[in-house]
C-alpha angles and dihedrals in degrees: 000000000000092000091051091050092049094045092049093042091235106157103205100162095182094052093043090048091052093047092049092046092053091045093051091048093050093046090051091049091050091049090051090050091050089053090052094244094123135042113262092229092058092083140045112236089210088066092061120103120240121228088252092054091049092049091047092050094047091045090053091053089051098048090045088050094230094167094171088070096054093110091054090047090053090050093050095046089049087056089058093057097083089053095047094126088061095051111109129215094264092052091047089053089050090051089053090053089049090050092051091047091052090049091051098045095043093196094140132060091242133081105253110290094335091113093058105030131052123245089252092053091048089051090050089053092049092049093048091049092049091049091049091050092049091049091049092046092052090054095044101041106128138203087240089059092050090049090050090052091050091050092049091051090053092059116105093252130128112223130212088185112020116233115266135180127254105014124168115243119253138269100006104023089226094148143007122256115214095220129003140167144148123247122226087258091058096255111149112225122198125180123192107198110172109012137302123297 
């Protein structure tokens, strides 16, 4: 349900709040069981959230910009950490988007997901996100974009870094810029040709 809301851009705060609340409760129950603080037969394992479901739910909160739920998102991503070896590339990319969202909204006292993930895990997320953007850019590169690059190169401008297609944004690599370069004067130039990625 959360993934559908996020994908469709449907910002139902009450529903998302309920979903996140239930997920946090179930994760906490599962953690208590794993610590032996609760009888195993007190819960139904089918009611537990998978890592994929947690990532989808947290990603939805991020893309819907539901900043009031940042603490729940941190709790749920922290619950994914023990299962890190089972997290796939798509989920890792989602976690990177969640990290960038938390950095942007600054509603917690922590720096993104740095309080719940290691530096190595954050780097893995960043690398997976960059690879996904490059893969998407390779599929979506258009003739219009190539024409725009040719036109830019014909302008009477001296370049320190010649314009090139499909560059990751700096400093966070959150999105891909269709064409970017740096003039001889150090001015960064970015051209978005056919929509943001």
